[in-house]
C-alpha positions in Angstrom: -16.9 26.3 -1.7 -15.0 26.8 1.6 -12.5 29.7 1.6 -9.6 27.4 2.6 -10.3 24.0 1.0 -8.2 21.1 2.3 -5.4 20.4 -0.2 -5.2 17.1 -2.1 -1.9 15.4 -1.8 -1.8 13.5 -5.0 1.0 11.0 -5.8 1.8 10.6 -9.5 2.3 7.3 -11.1 6.1 7.9 -11.5 6.5 8.8 -7.8 9.1 6.7 -5.9 11.2 6.9 -2.7 12.1 10.6 -2.9 8.5 11.7 -3.8 7.2 9.7 -0.9 9.6 11.3 1.5 8.6 14.8 0.3 4.9 13.9 0.7 5.5 12.6 4.3 7.1 16.0 5.1 3.8 17.7 4.3 1.6 15.6 6.5 3.0 17.1 9.7 2.2 20.6 8.6 -1.4 20.6 7.5 -4.5 18.4 6.9 -4.9 16.9 3.5 -7.0 14.6 1.3 -4.8 11.8 -0.1 -4.9 10.3 -3.6 -2.6 7.5 -4.6 -2.3 5.9 -8.0 -4.6 2.9 -8.6 -1.8 1.2 -10.4 1.6 2.4 -9.0 4.8 1.0 -10.6 6.6 1.9 -7.3 5.1 -1.3 -5.8 7.3 -3.3 -8.2 10.4 -1.7 -6.7 12.2 -3.0 -3.6 10.3 -2.1 -0.5 7.8 -0.1 -2.6 4.7 -1.9 -1.2 5.5 -1.4 2.4 6.9 2.1 1.9 3.7 3.2 0.3 1.7 1.4 3.0 3.6 3.3 5.7 2.9 6.5 3.9 -0.8 5.8 4.0 -0.8 4.9 7.7 1.2 8.1 8.5 -1.3 10.2 6.5 -4.3 8.6 8.2 -2.9 9.2 11.7 -2.2 12.8 10.9 -5.8 13.6 9.7 -9.1 13.5 11.5 -11.1 12.6 9.5 -8.8 10.9 7.0 -10.3 11.3 3.6 -9.1 9.3 0.7 -10.0 10.3 -2.9 -9.8 7.8 -5.7 -7.5 8.5 -8.6 -8.7 8.9 -12.2 -5.7 7.1 -13.7 -7.7 3.9 -14.5 -11.0 3.2 -16.2 -13.9 3.9 -13.7 -15.2 0.3 -13.8 -11.8 -1.2 -12.7 -10.2 1.6 -10.7 -11.4 0.7 -7.2 -10.7 -3.0 -7.6 -7.3 -2.3 -9.1 -6.4 -0.2 -6.0 -7.6 -2.7 -3.4 -5.7 -5.5 -5.1 -2.5 -3.7 -4.2 -1.0 -3.7 -0.7 -0.7 0.0 -0.3 -4.2 0.6 -1.7 -5.7 -1.9 0.7 -4.0 -0.2 3.6 -4.9 3.3 2.5 -8.6 2.4 2.0 -8.7 0.4 5.3 -7.3 3.3 7.3 -9.4 6.0 5.7 -12.4 7.4 7.6 -14.1 8.3 4.4 -13.5 7.5 0.7 -14.7 9.8 -2.1 -14.9 9.2 -5.8 -12.7 10.5 -8.5 -15.0 13.5 -8.8 -14.0 14.7 -5.3 -17.5 14.6 -4.0 -19.4 11.3 -4.2 -19.1 9.2 -1.0 -18.0 5.7 -2.0 -17.0 4.4 1.4 -19.6 1.6 1.6 -18.8 0.2 -1.8 -15.1 0.3 -1.0 -15.6 -1.5 2.3 -17.2 -4.4 0.4 -14.2 -4.6 -1.9 -11.9 -4.5 1.1 -13.8 -7.4 2.8 -13.6 -9.4 -0.4 -9.8 -8.8 -0.7 -9.2 -9.8 2.9 -11.1 -13.0 2.3 -8.8 -13.8 -0.5 -5.7 -12.9 1.6 -6.9 -15.1 4.4 -7.9 -18.0 2.2 -4.4 -19.6 1.9 -4.8 -19.9 -1.8 -1.7 -18.2 -3.2 -3.1 -17.8 -6.7 -5.8 -15.6 -5.2 -3.4 -13.7 -2.9 -0.5 -13.0 -5.2 -0.5 -9.9 -7.4 2.2 -9.9 -10.0 5.3 -11.0 -8.1 4.1 -9.7 -4.7 2.6 -12.1 -2.1 1.1 -10.1 0.8 0.4 -11.7 4.2 -1.5 -9.0 6.2 -3.7 -8.7 9.3 -5.9 -5.6 9.5 -7.1 -5.7 13.1 -10.2 -3.5 13.0 -11.7 -5.3 10.0 -11.2 -8.9 11.2 -14.5 -10.5 12.0 -13.3 -14.0 12.3 -9.8 -13.4 13.8 -6.4 -12.6 12.4 -4.9 -14.0 9.2 -4.8 -17.8 9.7 -1.6 -18.0 7.7 0.1 -16.0 10.5 -1.9 -16.9 13.6 -3.5 -19.9 15.2 -7.2 -19.7 14.3 -8.5 -20.6 17.8 -6.0 -18.9 20.1 -4.8 -16.0 18.0 -1.2 -16.8 18.9 1.5 -16.2 16.3 2.4 -19.4 14.5 5.4 -21.2 16.0 6.8 -22.5 12.7 6.8 -20.6 9.5 8.9 -23.0 7.5 6.0 -24.6 5.6 4.6 -21.2 4.7 8.0 -19.9 3.5 8.5 -23.0 1.4 5.1 -22.5 -0.2 5.8 -18.9 -0.9 9.2 -19.6 -2.4 7.7 -22.3 -4.6 5.1 -19.9 -5.9 7.5 -17.1 -6.5 10.7 -18.7 -7.7 11.5 -21.2 -10.5 14.3 -23.0 -8.8 15.4 -24.6 -12.0 16.9 -21.2 -13.0 19.0 -21.0 -9.8 22.4 -22.6 -9.4 22.6 -22.2 -5.6 20.2 -23.8 -3.1 17.8 -21.6 -1.1 18.0 -21.9 2.6 14.3 -21.9 3.5 15.0 -22.6 7.2 17.2 -19.4 7.5 14.5 -17.4 5.7 11.8 -18.8 7.9 13.8 -17.9 11.0 14.4 -14.4 9.7 10.6 -14.1 8.9 9.6 -15.2 12.4 12.0 -12.8 14.2 10.8 -9.8 12.2 7.2 -10.7 12.4 7.3 -11.5 16.1 8.7 -8.0 16.7 5.9 -6.6 14.5 3.2 -8.6 16.3 4.2 -7.0 19.6 4.3 -3.4 18.5 1.5 -2.9 15.9 -1.7 -2.7 17.8 -1.2 -0.4 20.8 0.2 3.0 21.5 2.7 3.7 24.2 0.0 3.9 26.9 -1.2 0.4 26.0 -4.4 1.7 24.3 -5.5 -0.1 21.2 -5.3 2.0 18.1 -8.7 2.5 16.4 -7.1 1.2 13.2 -4.0 -1.0 13.1 -2.4 -3.4 10.7 0.7 -5.6 10.4 2.1 -7.9 7.9 4.8 -9.3 5.7 5.3 -9.1 2.0 7.2 -11.6 -0.1 8.4 -10.4 -3.5 10.7 -11.5 -6.2 12.8 -8.6 -7.6 14.8 -9.0 -10.7 17.7 -6.7 -11.5 19.3 -6.7 -14.9 22.8 -5.4 -15.6 23.3 -2.6 -16.4 19.9 -1.3 -15.3 20.6 -1.2 -11.6 19.7 2.5 -11.4 16.2 1.8 -12.7 15.7 -0.9 -10.1 17.0 1.3 -7.3 14.4 4.0 -8.1 16.7 6.9 -7.3 18.3 5.5 -4.1 22.1 5.5 -4.5 22.7 3.1 -1.6 20.4 0.5 -3.2 22.0 1.0 -6.6 25.5 0.5 -5.2 24.3 -2.7 -3.5 23.0 -4.0 -6.8 26.3 -3.0 -8.6 28.3 -5.0 -6.0 26.7 -8.2 -7.3 28.0 -7.8 -10.8 31.3 -9.6 -10.3 29.7 -12.4 -8.4 26.7 -13.0 -10.7 26.9 -15.8 -13.3 24.2 -14.1 -15.4 23.2 -10.6 -16.4 20.1 -10.9 -14.2 20.2 -11.3 -10.5 17.1 -12.2 -8.6 16.5 -11.0 -5.1 13.9 -12.3 -2.6 12.4 -9.4 -0.7 11.0 -10.0 2.7 9.4 -6.8 4.0 7.6 -6.4 7.3 5.5 -3.4 8.4 3.5 -2.4 11.4 1.4 0.6 12.4 2.7 1.0 15.9 4.6 3.9 17.6 8.0 2.9 16.1 11.2 1.4 17.5 12.6 4.4 19.3 9.2 5.2 20.9 9.0 1.7 22.3 12.5 1.7 23.5 12.0 5.2 25.1 8.6 4.2 26.5 7.4 7.6 25.5 6.9 9.6 22.3 10.0 11.0 20.8 10.0 14.8 21.3 10.8 17.0 18.3 13.8 18.4 20.2 15.5 15.1 20.7 18.8 15.0 18.8 18.6 12.5 15.9 21.7 10.7 17.2 19.9 10.0 20.4 16.9 8.5 18.5 19.4 6.5 16.4 20.9 5.2 19.6 17.5 4.0 20.9 16.8 2.2 17.6 20.3 0.6 17.7 19.6 -0.7 21.2 16.7 -2.7 19.9 19.2 -4.8 17.9 21.6 -5.3 20.8 19.1 -7.1 23.1 15.6 -8.3 23.2 13.5 -5.7 24.9 10.6 -8.1 25.5 10.4 -9.4 29.1 7.6 -11.9 28.5 8.2 -15.6 28.1 5.5 -16.1 25.5 6.9 -18.4 22.8 5.2 -16.2 20.2 7.8 -13.6 20.9 11.1 -13.5 18.9 14.6 -14.1 20.2 15.8 -10.7 19.2 16.8 -8.6 16.3 20.5 -9.7 16.5 19.4 -13.0 14.9 18.0 -11.0 12.0 21.3 -9.3 11.5 23.2 -12.5 11.6 20.9 -14.1 9.1 21.3 -11.0 6.9 25.1 -11.2 7.1 25.1 -14.9 6.3 23.3 -14.4 3.0 24.9 -11.2 1.9 21.6 -9.2 2.2 20.5 -5.6 2.3 18.1 -4.1 4.9 16.3 -0.8 4.9 14.7 0.3 8.1 12.2 3.3 8.2 10.9 4.3 11.6 10.4 7.6 13.4 12.6 10.2 11.9 15.2 7.7 10.7 15.8 6.1 7.3 18.6 3.6 7.7 20.2 0.8 5.8 22.8 -2.0 6.1 24.4 -4.0 3.3 26.6 -7.1 3.6 28.7 -8.7 0.9 27.8 -12.2 -0.1 30.1 -15.1 0.7 31.2 -14.3 4.2 32.7 -17.4 5.7 31.6 -18.4 9.2 29.7 -15.2 9.9 29.2 -14.1 13.5 27.2 -11.2 14.9 29.1 -8.2 16.2 28.2 -4.7 17.3 29.8 -3.4 14.2 27.1 -5.0 12.2 24.8 -2.4 13.8 26.6 0.6 12.4 23.8 1.6 10.1 24.1 4.2 7.4 21.6 6.9 6.4 19.8 5.8 3.3 20.3 9.2 1.6 23.3 10.7 3.4 25.6 7.8 4.2 27.5 8.2 7.4 25.7 11.4 8.3 22.6 10.2 10.3 20.0 12.9 9.5 16.4 13.9 10.1 13.8 12.5 7.8 10.0 13.2 8.0 8.3 11.4 10.9 6.5 8.2 10.0 4.1 5.9 11.8 5.2 2.4 12.7 8.2 0.6 11.3 9.1 -1.1 8.1 11.9 -3.6 7.6 12.8 -4.4 4.0 15.3 -7.2 3.4 16.7 -8.2 0.1 18.4 -11.6 -0.3 20.3 -12.5 -3.5 19.3 -15.8 -5.1 21.3 -18.0 -7.4 24.4 -15.8 -8.0 26.1 -19.0 -9.3 29.2 -18.2 -7.2 
């Protein structure tokens, strides 16, 4: 046994946002083997799937080789398939250089790659009953494992160009996730499709290459639709320890016609260099003040940084914020050393975009924008209240 074995960073089943942040802080300091739960309740919390996926990408980028060890929290015959059926598990396994069994020794990489290939076939099939897991519908492209091109739900199968119209896909997703007979208010599928496209267009641009334009050996991008149900007075449980999210849920009490409020989650993630890095056109140095990094991220919402005329590219993040304001939504953004959020009250009449809409708050510290552990890529998690009955 080596004198200084590589530590195993093992996330427990009850781990959530704060535990993930603590784990991210360790990745920058030393190498590690990663173990995530095969069945992690955190995925059923708002932004849980993409938060855990970003953690896995960050870990993989910090380790060479990146070794994933399977957890022993499920029966041996179902553990691997249980993990791969979950978004974070699929990303962790796809980004690992080597996968070892629950005993910490046996190399199971080949078998896991077969499971990954099978799961990607399901995700690219267009059959939602195969794709959906619980109330989570993942639409993912894993670049380095795509033999026949990117996910056909997101890209044109022949050209690889991002789809120009996501309305049909959004309507299908809403129909699969939501029983509209329970809702009093109509769902604006066109607004959601527009928001979807703006976020995914941004992700499409930034996921695959580093700041020098070199393709990453491993990269992924995608969007996750989820239905989140919050019961009064159990907002604290749904928020999983995040006060800002709990307060947002509480703000719906007076407007809700029922004790249960349903939220559509639209979460987008990529494995690129992050918003501030792209805006800066260079890696963010450790000595850069956090307010300067915040300013770079904020600039991304003020104008479209893309100079290309390709119709696949979005019209800018300001449209995302206007759509969010129109529906009384909540957005969490995790990129670089920042963890930010913005919440809007529902029912704003004739909403218009203003620069004040970009006064983000720190997810944990409110008005005090603070350092958080460095992460790879960017995740946008948006919650849209459905059927308040107002």
